[in-house]
C-alpha positions in Angstrom: 118.6 22.7 0.8 116.6 24.7 3.3 112.6 24.2 3.2 110.6 27.1 2.2 108.2 28.4 4.8 104.5 29.0 3.4 103.1 32.1 5.2 99.3 32.8 5.0 97.8 35.8 3.7 95.0 36.5 6.3 94.2 39.9 4.9 93.7 38.2 1.4 91.4 35.4 2.9 89.2 37.7 4.8 88.6 40.1 1.7 87.9 36.8 -0.2 85.1 35.7 2.3 83.8 39.4 2.4 83.3 39.2 -1.2 81.4 35.9 -1.1 79.2 37.1 1.8 78.3 40.5 -0.2 77.4 38.3 -3.3 75.1 36.1 -1.1 73.6 39.2 0.6 73.0 40.8 -2.8 71.3 37.6 -4.1 69.0 37.6 -0.9 68.0 40.8 -1.4 67.2 40.5 -5.1 65.1 37.2 -4.4 63.5 39.2 -1.7 62.6 42.2 -4.0 61.5 39.4 -6.5 59.0 37.7 -4.0 57.6 41.0 -2.8 56.9 41.9 -6.3 55.2 38.5 -6.9 53.3 38.7 -3.8 52.0 42.3 -4.7 51.1 41.1 -8.2 49.3 38.1 -6.7 47.3 40.1 -3.9 46.5 43.1 -6.4 46.5 41.9 -9.9 44.7 38.4 -9.1 43.0 39.3 -5.8 39.3 38.1 -7.1 40.6 34.8 -8.6 42.5 33.9 -5.4 39.4 34.9 -3.3 37.0 32.8 -5.2 39.7 29.8 -5.0 39.8 30.3 -1.5 36.0 30.0 -0.7 35.9 27.0 -2.7 37.9 25.4 -0.1 35.7 26.4 2.8 32.2 26.6 1.5 30.0 23.6 1.2 26.6 23.0 -0.2 24.3 21.0 1.9 21.2 19.5 0.6 18.0 20.1 2.5 15.4 17.3 3.1 11.9 18.4 2.2 9.1 17.9 4.6 7.0 14.9 3.6 3.4 15.6 2.9 0.5 14.6 5.4 -2.3 12.2 4.7 -5.8 13.1 6.0 -9.1 11.3 5.7 -12.1 12.9 3.7 -13.1 14.7 6.9 -9.6 16.2 7.7 -8.7 13.5 10.4 -4.9 12.9 10.3 -3.8 9.6 9.1 0.0 10.0 8.5 2.2 12.5 10.4 5.8 13.8 11.0 6.7 13.8 14.4 10.1 15.0 15.6 12.8 12.7 16.9 16.6 12.7 17.8 18.9 10.2 16.2 22.4 9.0 16.4 24.1 9.2 13.1 27.5 8.2 11.7 29.5 9.6 8.9 31.5 6.6 8.0 34.0 8.4 5.8 35.1 10.2 9.1 35.7 6.9 11.0 38.9 4.7 10.5 38.0 2.1 13.0 34.3 1.5 13.1 34.1 -1.4 15.5 36.1 0.4 18.2 33.9 3.7 17.5 30.7 1.5 18.2 32.1 -0.1 21.2 33.2 3.2 22.6 29.8 5.1 21.9 27.8 2.1 23.4 29.3 2.9 26.8 27.2 6.2 26.8 24.4 5.3 24.6 23.0 1.7 24.8 23.0 -0.1 21.6 20.8 -3.4 20.9 21.6 -6.3 18.7 18.8 -4.8 16.3 20.5 -1.6 16.2 23.9 -3.0 15.2 22.4 -5.5 12.8 20.1 -2.6 11.1 23.3 -0.5 11.3 25.6 -3.0 9.3 22.8 -3.5 6.9 22.5 0.3 5.9 26.2 0.6 6.0 26.3 -1.9 2.9 23.7 -0.1 0.9 24.6 3.8 2.0 25.5 6.4 -0.7 29.1 7.9 -0.5 29.1 10.7 2.2 25.6 9.8 3.2 25.0 9.7 7.1 23.9 6.3 8.6 21.5 6.2 11.4 22.9 4.2 14.2 20.0 4.7 16.8 16.5 6.1 16.4 14.6 8.0 19.0 17.3 9.0 21.5 15.9 9.9 25.0 16.6 13.2 26.2 19.2 11.7 28.8 20.9 10.1 26.1 21.0 13.3 24.0 22.4 14.8 27.0 25.2 12.4 27.7 26.5 12.2 23.9 26.4 16.2 23.7 28.8 16.0 26.9 31.1 13.5 25.3 30.7 14.4 21.5 34.5 15.7 21.4 35.4 11.8 21.7 33.4 10.9 18.7 34.7 12.2 15.4 32.3 11.5 12.7 29.0 10.9 15.1 26.5 13.4 15.7 23.0 13.6 17.3 20.5 14.9 14.7 16.9 16.1 15.0 14.7 15.0 12.3 10.9 14.2 11.3 10.0 10.8 11.3 6.8 9.4 9.6 4.1 8.2 12.2 0.8 6.4 11.7 -1.4 7.6 14.6 -4.0 4.8 13.7 -1.3 2.0 13.9 -3.0 -1.3 12.8 -6.0 0.6 11.1 -5.5 1.6 7.6 -2.1 -0.1 7.0 -3.6 -1.9 3.8 -4.7 1.5 2.7 -1.7 3.8 3.6 1.2 1.4 3.1 4.3 2.6 5.0 7.6 4.6 4.2 11.0 2.8 4.7 14.9 3.4 4.0 15.9 3.8 0.4 17.3 0.5 -0.8 19.8 -0.1 -3.6 17.1 -1.2 -6.2 15.2 2.0 -5.6 18.6 4.3 -5.9 18.7 3.2 -9.5 15.1 4.3 -10.1 14.7 7.8 -8.3 16.0 11.1 -9.2 19.2 11.2 -7.2 19.6 14.9 -7.0 15.9 15.5 -5.6 16.6 12.5 -3.1 20.1 13.7 -1.9 19.0 14.7 1.4 16.4 11.9 1.7 16.7 8.6 3.4 12.9 7.2 3.3 10.9 6.3 0.4 7.1 5.0 0.1 7.2 1.2 -0.1 3.6 0.2 -0.3 0.1 1.7 -0.7 -0.6 5.2 -0.8 2.8 6.1 0.4 4.3 4.6 -2.6 1.8 5.4 -5.3 1.9 8.9 -4.6 5.5 9.3 -3.6 6.2 12.1 -5.9 3.4 14.2 -4.7 4.3 13.4 -1.3 8.3 13.7 -1.2 8.7 17.5 -2.3 11.5 19.2 -3.7 15.0 19.5 -2.2 16.5 22.6 -1.0 20.1 23.9 -0.4 22.1 25.8 2.1 25.7 27.4 1.4 27.7 26.8 4.8 30.9 28.0 5.6 33.0 25.7 7.4 36.3 26.3 9.5 39.6 24.2 8.9 38.3 21.1 11.0 35.4 21.1 8.7 32.7 22.6 11.4 30.0 24.8 10.4 30.6 28.3 11.2 27.6 30.1 9.5 25.1 29.8 6.7 25.6 32.0 4.0 22.7 31.4 1.4 19.8 29.1 1.6 17.2 27.8 -1.0 14.3 26.3 1.2 13.1 22.9 0.2 9.6 22.8 -1.2 7.1 20.4 1.2 5.4 17.7 -0.4 1.6 18.1 -1.0 -0.8 17.1 1.7 -3.5 14.3 0.4 -7.0 14.1 1.3 -8.3 10.5 1.0 -11.6 9.4 0.2 -11.6 7.2 3.3 -14.0 7.9 6.0 -11.7 6.9 9.1 -14.9 6.6 11.5 -16.4 4.1 9.2 -13.1 2.5 8.6 -12.7 1.9 12.3 -16.3 0.5 12.4 -15.8 -2.0 9.7 -12.6 -3.1 11.4 -14.5 -3.8 14.6 -17.4 -5.7 13.0 -14.7 -8.0 11.1 -12.2 -8.2 14.2 -11.4 -11.8 15.0 -11.9 -13.0 11.5 -9.9 -13.5 8.4 -11.4 -11.4 5.7 -12.0 -8.2 3.7 -14.5 -5.5 3.3 -14.5 -2.6 0.7 -17.3 0.2 0.9 -17.8 2.4 -2.3 -19.8 5.7 -2.8 -21.6 4.3 -5.8 -22.0 7.7 -7.8 -18.5 8.8 -7.7 -16.6 5.6 -7.1 -15.0 7.1 -4.2 -13.7 4.1 -1.4 -15.3 5.0 1.9 -13.6 2.0 3.7 -11.0 -0.7 2.5 -10.1 -3.1 5.3 -8.0 -6.6 5.1 -8.1 -8.5 8.5 -6.0 -9.3 10.1 -3.5 -6.4 9.8 -0.2 -5.0 11.1 1.4 -1.8 12.6 3.2 -0.1 9.7 5.2 2.1 12.2 7.5 -1.0 12.9 8.8 -0.8 9.2 9.4 3.0 9.4 12.1 2.6 12.0 13.4 -0.7 10.4 11.9 -3.9 11.4 14.0 -6.8 12.9 14.6 -9.9 10.8 12.7 -11.9 13.7 9.8 -9.7 13.9 9.4 -9.7 9.9 9.6 -13.5 9.8 6.8 -13.7 12.4 4.8 -11.6 10.4 5.5 -13.2 7.1 5.1 -16.8 8.4 1.9 -16.1 10.5 -0.7 -18.6 9.0 -3.4 -15.5 9.1 -1.1 -13.7 6.7 -1.4 -10.0 8.2 0.7 -8.5 5.4 -1.6 -10.0 2.8 -4.0 -7.4 1.2 -7.1 -9.6 0.9 -9.0 -6.6 -0.2 -6.8 -6.1 -3.4 -5.2 -9.3 -3.8 -7.5 -12.0 -2.3 -8.8 -14.0 -5.4 -11.9 -15.7 -4.2 -14.7 -17.8 -5.9 -17.7 -15.8 -6.4 -20.2 -18.1 -5.1 -23.6 -17.0 -5.6 -22.8 -13.2 -5.7 -22.1 -13.9 -9.6 -25.6 -14.6 -10.1 -27.3 -11.1 -10.5 -24.5 -10.4 -13.1 -25.5 -13.6 -15.0 -29.2 -12.9 -14.7 -28.6 -9.3 -16.3 -27.1 -11.1 -19.3 -29.8 -13.7 -19.5 -32.5 -10.8 -19.7 -30.4 -8.5 -21.9 -30.0 -11.4 -24.3 -33.6 -12.5 -24.0 -33.0 -15.9 -22.9 -34.3 -15.4 -19.4 -37.8 -13.8 -18.9 -40.1 -13.4 -16.2 -42.5 -15.9 -17.9 -39.6 -18.5 -18.2 -40.0 -21.3 -15.4 -38.0 -24.5 -14.8 -38.8 -27.2 -12.1 -36.0 -27.8 -9.9 -36.0 -31.4 -8.3 -32.8 -30.5 -6.5 -30.4 -31.4 -9.4 -29.5 -30.8 -13.1 -28.6 -33.1 -15.7 -27.8 -32.3 -19.3 -28.6 -35.6 -20.5 -29.4 -39.0 -19.1 -25.7 -40.1 -19.3 -24.0 -37.0 -18.0 -22.9 -36.0 -14.6 -25.7 -34.8 -12.2 -25.0 -31.2 -10.6 -26.8 -30.9 -7.1 -28.4 -27.9 -5.9 -27.8 -26.6 -2.7 -31.3 -27.3 -1.4 -31.4 -31.3 -1.7 -35.0 -31.5 -2.2 -35.1 -28.3 -4.8 -36.9 -25.4 -5.1 -39.8 -26.5 -7.0 -41.2 -24.1 -9.9 -38.7 -21.1 -10.3 -38.4 -18.2 -12.4 -35.4 -15.7 -12.6 -36.6 -13.5 -9.7 -37.1 -16.5 -7.4 -33.8 -18.0 -8.4 -31.9 -14.8 -7.2 -34.2 -14.7 -3.9 -33.7 -18.2 -3.1 -30.3 -18.6 -4.7 -31.4 -21.7 -7.1 -28.4 -23.4 -8.5 -30.6 -25.4 -11.1 -31.9 -22.5 -12.4 -28.4 -21.0 -12.8 -27.2 -24.3 -14.1 -29.7 -24.0 -17.1 -29.1 -20.7 -17.7 -25.4 -20.9 -17.9 -26.0 -23.8 -20.3 -28.0 -21.8 -22.6 -25.9 -18.6 -22.5 -22.6 -20.5 -23.1 -19.3 -19.5 -21.4 -18.5 -16.8 -23.9 -21.5 -14.7 -23.0 -20.8 -15.3 -19.3 -17.3 -14.1 -19.7 -18.5 -11.2 -21.8 -21.0 -9.9 -19.1 -18.4 -10.5 -16.2 -15.6 -8.5 -18.1 -18.2 -5.5 -19.0 -18.5 -5.1 -15.3 -14.6 -5.1 -15.0 -14.2 -8.5 -13.6 -10.9 -10.3 -14.9 -9.0 -7.1 -15.0 -7.4 -4.6 -12.7 -10.0 -1.6 -11.5 -7.3 0.7 -11.7 -7.5 1.8 -8.0 -4.6 4.0 -6.8 -2.6 1.3 -5.2 -0.2 -0.9 -7.0 -0.8 -4.2 -5.1 -4.0 -5.0 -6.9 -4.6 -8.4 -8.7 -6.9 -9.2 -11.5 -9.0 -12.1 -10.6 -10.1 -14.5 -13.0 -12.6 -14.8 -15.8 -12.3 -18.3 -17.1 -12.9 -19.5 -20.5 -11.8 -22.3 -23.0 -8.9 -20.2 -24.1 -7.9 -19.4 -20.6 -8.2 -23.1 -19.6 -6.1 -24.2 -22.5 -3.5 -21.7 -21.9 -3.1 -22.0 -18.1 -4.4 -25.6 -17.4 -3.5 -27.1 -20.5 -6.8 -28.8 -20.8 -9.9 -28.7 -22.8 -13.1 -26.9 -21.6 -16.0 -29.0 -20.7 -19.7 -27.9 -20.4 -19.7 -28.9 -16.5 -17.2 -26.0 -16.3 -19.8 -23.7 -17.8 -22.3 -24.9 -15.2 -20.1 -24.5 -12.4 -19.3 -20.9 -13.6 -23.0 -20.1 -13.6 -23.1 -20.6 -10.0 -19.7 -18.9 -9.2 -17.7 -22.0 -8.5 -15.0 -23.7 -10.8 -12.3 -21.3 -12.0 -14.0 -17.9 -11.8 -12.4 -15.8 -8.9 -12.9 -12.0 -8.0 -11.2 -9.8 -5.5 -13.4 -8.1 -2.8 -12.6 -4.6 -4.4 -14.0 -6.0 -7.7 -17.2 -7.1 -6.1 -17.6 -4.0 -4.4 -17.2 -2.1 -7.8 -19.5 -4.5 -9.6 -22.5 -4.2 -7.0 -22.0 -0.2 -7.4 -22.4 -0.5 -11.1 -25.7 -2.4 -10.3 -26.7 0.3 -7.9 -25.6 3.1 -10.8 -27.7 1.1 -13.3 -24.6 0.6 -15.5 -22.8 3.6 -15.0 -19.1 2.7 -13.6 -16.9 5.5 -12.0 -13.6 4.3 -11.5 -12.8 3.2 -7.8 -10.3 5.5 -6.2 -8.7 6.7 -3.0 -7.5 10.1 -3.6 -10.0 12.8 -2.8 -8.0 16.1 -3.0 -4.3 17.2 -2.7 -3.1 20.6 -1.2 0.2 22.3 -1.2 0.7 23.7 2.4 -1.0 26.9 2.5 -2.7 26.8 -0.6 -6.3 25.7 -1.5 -6.9 21.8 -1.7 -7.8 20.7 -5.4 -10.5 18.2 -5.3 -9.9 15.3 -7.9 -12.3 14.8 -10.7 -14.1 11.4 -11.0 -13.1 9.0 -14.0 -16.0 7.3 -15.7 -15.4 3.8 -17.2 -17.4 2.1 -19.9 -20.8 1.7 -19.0 -22.7 -1.4 -19.0 -25.4 -1.2 -21.6 -28.6 -3.1 -20.4 -32.0 -2.1 -20.9 -33.6 -0.4 -17.6 -36.4 -3.0 -17.2 -33.4 -5.7 -16.8 -32.0 -3.5 -14.1 -35.3 -3.1 -12.5 -36.0 -6.9 -12.3 -32.7 -7.8 -10.9 -32.6 -5.2 -8.1 -36.0 -5.9 -7.1 -35.0 -9.6 -6.7 -31.9 -8.4 -4.8 -34.3 -6.5 -2.4 -36.2 -9.8 -2.2 -33.2 -11.6 -0.9 -33.5 -9.6 2.3 -37.1 -9.0 2.6 -38.9 -12.3 1.2 -39.5 -15.3 3.2 -37.2 -17.9 1.7 -34.7 -15.2 0.8 -31.3 -16.3 1.5 -30.6 -13.2 3.3 -33.9 -13.1 5.1 -31.9 -13.8 8.3 -30.4 -10.3 7.9 -33.1 -9.3 10.2 -35.7 -6.6 10.0 -34.5 -3.8 8.0 -34.9 -0.3 9.4 -35.8 3.0 7.4 -33.7 2.2 4.4 -33.9 -0.3 1.8 -31.3 -2.9 0.7 -30.5 -4.9 -2.5 -28.2 -7.6 -1.9 -26.9 -11.0 -2.7 -25.4 -13.9 -0.1 -22.6 -16.1 -1.4 -20.8 -19.2 -0.1 -17.6 -20.2 -1.9 -16.5 -23.8 -1.4 -13.2 -24.2 0.2 -12.4 -27.4 -1.4 -10.0 -27.9 -4.6 -12.0 -28.8 -7.8 -10.7 -32.3 -7.8 -11.8 -33.0 -4.5 -15.1 -31.2 -4.6 -18.1 -33.5 -4.0 -21.7 -31.9 -4.4 -23.1 -34.5 -2.2 -20.8 -34.0 0.7 -20.6 -30.0 0.3 -23.2 -29.0 2.6 -22.4 -31.2 5.5 -22.4 -29.5 8.8 -19.3 -27.0 8.7 -18.6 -27.1 12.4 -17.4 -30.5 12.0 -14.8 -29.7 9.5 -11.4 -28.2 10.4 -11.7 -24.6 10.6 -9.3 -23.8 7.6 -11.4 -26.2 5.5 -14.9 -24.4 6.0 -16.3 -22.5 3.6 -15.9 -18.7 2.9 -19.2 -16.5 3.2 -19.6 -13.4 0.7 -22.2 -10.7 0.8 -22.8 -7.8 -1.7 -25.1 -5.1 -1.2 -26.2 -1.4 -1.7 -28.4 1.1 0.0 -30.8 2.8 0.1 -32.0 1.3 -3.2 -33.7 4.5 -4.3 -30.9 6.8 -3.9 -27.8 4.5 -3.3 -25.2 6.0 -0.8 -23.0 3.3 -0.2 -22.0 -0.2 -1.7 -20.5 -2.9 0.0 -18.8 -6.2 -0.4 -17.9 -8.6 2.4 -15.8 -11.8 2.5 -15.2 -13.7 5.3 -12.7 -16.8 5.2 -13.9 -20.1 6.9 -16.7 -18.7 8.5 -20.5 -17.8 7.8 -20.8 -14.4 9.3 -20.6 -12.0 6.2 -24.2 -11.1 6.1 -24.0 -10.0 9.9 -20.8 -8.1 9.1 -22.8 -6.3 6.3 -25.6 -5.6 8.4 -23.5 -3.9 11.2 -21.7 -1.8 8.6 -24.8 -0.5 7.0 -26.6 0.2 10.3 -23.5 2.2 11.3 -23.2 4.2 8.1 -26.9 5.0 7.4 -28.3 4.8 11.2 -25.4 5.8 13.4 -25.6 2.4 15.2 -22.8 1.6 17.2 -20.7 -1.7 16.2 -20.4 -4.9 18.4 -17.7 -7.1 17.1 -19.2 -9.9 15.1 -18.7 -13.3 17.1 -17.0 -16.3 15.3 -20.0 -18.8 14.5 -18.0 -21.8 13.8 -21.0 -23.2 11.4 -22.4 -22.1 8.1 -25.1 -19.6 9.2 -25.6 -18.4 5.5 -27.7 -21.4 4.6 -27.3 -20.8 0.7 -24.7 -19.7 -1.7 
């Protein structure tokens, strides 16, 4: 049977393909029409919505750092300023390979080991999207080199900023403190929003205490960015509010003069305006340059400061707790007079020692052969230990503690710096709580001459002698004189008065007259102070033994101090106010391991009251203050 031959119908195939193409074309036209209608709908009906959404993609809200307030002294001398510097900053979130980026940039901008270490430390603590400083204080050449090559360094930029600077360097460091980079612990305490553009915060001193006033309020800019994230233009701005400028009670010229008088010694001086409580000078020596902390101190330099035997970081004026020595005697004398236990007519005979009874310990006077017949004024003038052993025994420790506490000893003065310590006013309860030992009558006798457990700070001593100058009125010691918003009038701070010491006027007169005799009377322990010029002084000398209580031997206490190792020599103290009739200044001077406190005080008073130039006080090497 023959095969059937299949013949293709080419016409039919062409018609079928054409029909399919037409169907596809119709579908494409319909889809295009739908897309056009959808696009028109989106563009016309939802124009505002998608414009807003689009702006959110390329608008950025950038916080603006407020300018930190300046700090001046009472006469308008600038103590803390903001200086412009260039820094190389890094945006870590834009860099994938940080080690390579650092190695590359180091080829055009030299980076020290300290730069890298500090950068790595900051990198561990930085907030998300924060810029981290790699190098501060770029030179003009370094800025130019980086600008020429910036396109190689995505995530790095040169930034102009204001950096805190202390023009007096080492001077005033224990008053001003310093600012430093915000750390993790501080991040938990601050207002994150207000500090969103701030990298530095007050760490110590005035800078820390008045951080809220100095910092200001953050501002914002609305910035338009292009697709690469580069800023195109600023659309809107809320300017930051600068911090307040502060005026301190400090007289910077007096401060510098005090530092010169104390130079080369370890010690502290506090000078107060008696009627107001304004602190005119607050010096702790040795000191340090706070500027090195602003930029980030190296670990090596910090360890050198911290481990120095002279303790330059230690604020002796506020934190140094020292035995009163004989500076305690005017305060105890006031309690004796006020209570009626001591009178002008009451005399004792001082053979050079004191004994409660024939079987008890013998307490020696600083003058081995005694002072003979002594009443209260002579006891203050010649600093008779035997008289004050007797007075302390009759008063008892509770009355001694009460009068000291009424002057503010044993508690914080409330000065506007946070580093202050309260000192110690000892008592039976204190000794039991702290030493776990009973109180002995010998403890009371030692307290009567400012030895034993009683301790004070130079600031407390200055406030105490200012209260004597005021005859019981107690203005609170403070450092802030006025504050001012830039362009506005300064607001002077009002004085705060503390509870007065209520003692009769005659008692004040007796003690103050005796304190004048310390300087003017032959036999006065401050008679070597020298002939006084055209102003009157009321003062009290003091020597605090630098031996432990257990090792203290009164028979050896007055050996030649020059024979002792320098660190074992006694500390010298001096309190004074002048002029007596209308006090302008009250001071407390404490010098460690040297006897020159009275010499330092004389130079300070002469400078402040007479304008006499300061000559640095030589290191004596032996106890020139012959008495406590």
